[in-house]
N, C-alpha and C positions, 0 to 999 in steps of 0.2 A: 404471657398473655397476648402481646401484640401479634405473635406468630399464630396462635390459635384463632384469634379473631380474624386475622387476615386470610387464613385458610378457608373460612366460610365464604369468602368472596369469590373463590375460584369456581365452585359449581354455579353460583349466580351469574357469573360472567359467561360461562359456557351456555347456560340456558338463555341468556339474553342474545347470544350470537346465533343460536339455532332456532329460536322462536319464530322468526319470519318465514321459515321453511315449512311450518306446520299449518294445516288448514284451520279455518274457523270451525267452531262447533256446528255440526249440521242442524241440531235442534235450534240453536240460536238463529242461524240463517233462515230456517224455515218458518219458525213461529214468531220471532221478534222482528226480523227484517222483511219477512214475506217473500223471500227470494228462493223459490223452489229449485231453480236450475243450479244455483251455487250450492245449495244444500245437497242436491243429488251428486254433484261433482265431488264434494267433500266426503260424502259417504262412500262413493266409489273408490276414492283414493285411500280412505281408511280401511275399507273392507277388502279391497283387492279384486272385486268382481263387479260386473255391470248391473246385475239385477238387484236394485235396492228399493223397488216399488213397495214391497211389504213393509219395510222399515219406515218409509215416508208415511204410509197410511197409518202405521202404528203410532207415529209421533202425532199425527193429526187427531187420532182417536183419543190419545192421552190428553192432548190439549183441550179437546171438547169436554172430556170428563172432569178435568180440573176446573174449567169455567162453569160447569154445572154445579159443582160443589160450592162455589163461591169463595170469597176471600176470608181468611182467618186472621184476625188482628190480635195484638197483645192484650187489648182490653177484653176481648171475648175469651181469651185464654185464662185471664185472671178471674173472670166472672163465671166460667163454666164449672159447675159444681162437681162434675165427675173427675176433673183433673186437679182440683184444688190441693189435695193432699200430696200428689206427686210433685206439684209445683213447689209447695212448701218444703218438702224433703230435699229437693234439688237445691233450693236457695240456701237451706241450712247447711248442706254439705259444702257448697261453694264458699259460704262464709267461714266455715270451719277451716277449709284449706287456706284461705287468705289470712286468717288470724293466726294459724299455727306456723305459717312460713313454709308449708310443704311445696307450694308452687315455686318458691325460690330455688329449691333443690332441683 
């Protein structure tokens, strides 16, 4: 067991060492931080070409459409009549998994 548990640390260590060499998410840089230049540089680095204007504009349109739809809360999920049975069935399935011990396997 100690060897098996120790082996899972190797990929984590490799990921930790190479993570600083990867760029930030272009969507995060553009929409959350508002830094278009860094988002453009990250997209260019990820895609390998310089023309990323279409993707930048697509991210902006997607953000606008998400803002128009509004926020969806857990309370509105529980009170929305159309999703009530789906929500109940998912909760029952998850409770069944927890009580049967399937998740431990």
